[in-house]
C-alpha positions in Angstrom: -74.7 43.4 -12.9 -74.2 47.2 -13.0 -72.9 48.8 -9.8 -75.0 51.6 -8.3 -74.6 54.7 -6.2 -77.9 55.7 -4.6 -77.7 57.6 -1.4 -81.2 56.5 -0.4 -79.9 53.0 0.1 -77.6 51.6 2.8 -75.3 50.4 0.1 -75.1 53.9 -1.3 -74.3 55.3 2.1 -71.5 52.7 2.5 -70.1 53.7 -0.9 -70.2 57.4 0.2 -68.3 56.7 3.4 -65.6 54.7 1.6 -65.5 57.1 -1.4 -66.4 54.4 -3.9 -68.8 56.6 -5.9 -68.0 56.2 -9.5 -66.4 54.0 -12.1 -63.9 52.4 -11.7 -65.6 50.9 -8.7 -63.6 49.4 -5.9 -66.3 47.0 -4.8 -69.3 45.4 -6.6 -72.8 45.8 -5.4 -72.7 42.2 -4.2 -69.5 42.9 -2.2 -71.1 46.0 -0.6 -74.2 43.9 0.3 -71.8 41.3 1.8 -70.1 43.9 4.0 -73.6 45.1 5.2 -74.6 41.4 5.9 -71.4 40.8 7.9 -72.0 43.9 10.0 -75.7 43.3 10.6 -76.7 46.1 8.3 -74.9 48.8 10.3 -73.7 51.3 7.6 -70.7 52.7 9.4 -69.4 49.3 10.5 -69.9 48.0 6.9 -68.0 51.0 5.5 -65.2 50.5 8.0 -64.9 46.8 7.1 -64.8 47.8 3.4 -62.1 50.4 4.1 -60.2 47.9 6.2 -60.4 45.3 3.4 -59.3 47.9 0.8 -56.4 49.0 3.0 -55.3 45.4 3.5 -55.5 44.8 -0.3 -53.3 48.0 -0.8 -50.8 46.6 1.7 -50.7 43.2 -0.1 -49.9 45.1 -3.3 -47.6 47.5 -1.5 -45.2 49.2 -3.8 -43.2 52.3 -4.0 -43.4 53.5 -7.6 -41.8 56.5 -9.1 -42.4 57.7 -12.6 -41.7 61.2 -14.0 -41.1 62.7 -10.5 -44.5 61.3 -9.2 -44.3 58.7 -6.4 -46.9 56.4 -4.8 -46.3 54.6 -1.5 -48.7 51.7 -1.1 -47.7 51.0 2.5 -48.4 54.6 3.6 -51.7 54.6 1.8 -52.7 51.3 3.5 -51.8 52.6 7.0 -53.9 55.7 6.4 -56.9 53.6 5.2 -56.6 51.2 8.1 -56.5 54.2 10.6 -59.6 55.7 8.9 -61.4 52.3 9.3 -60.6 52.3 13.0 
């Protein structure tokens, strides 16, 4: 099933709020539908749950990587995502 980004739908609005708007997708359409279902169709709550889930996943894969003077800090990214979800 192809993932979609259509701002006329609640799923599209969830994608907009969590910045999952193009390939490579963070979540499938089915996962976005599940977030909406778990949050009784409330777009902002579904987006917050998706951001929280993504932040938790980032924390689980938390790494500090440095390559050619470029660094990524998974724990910091996770903290920022979880704060955004709140």
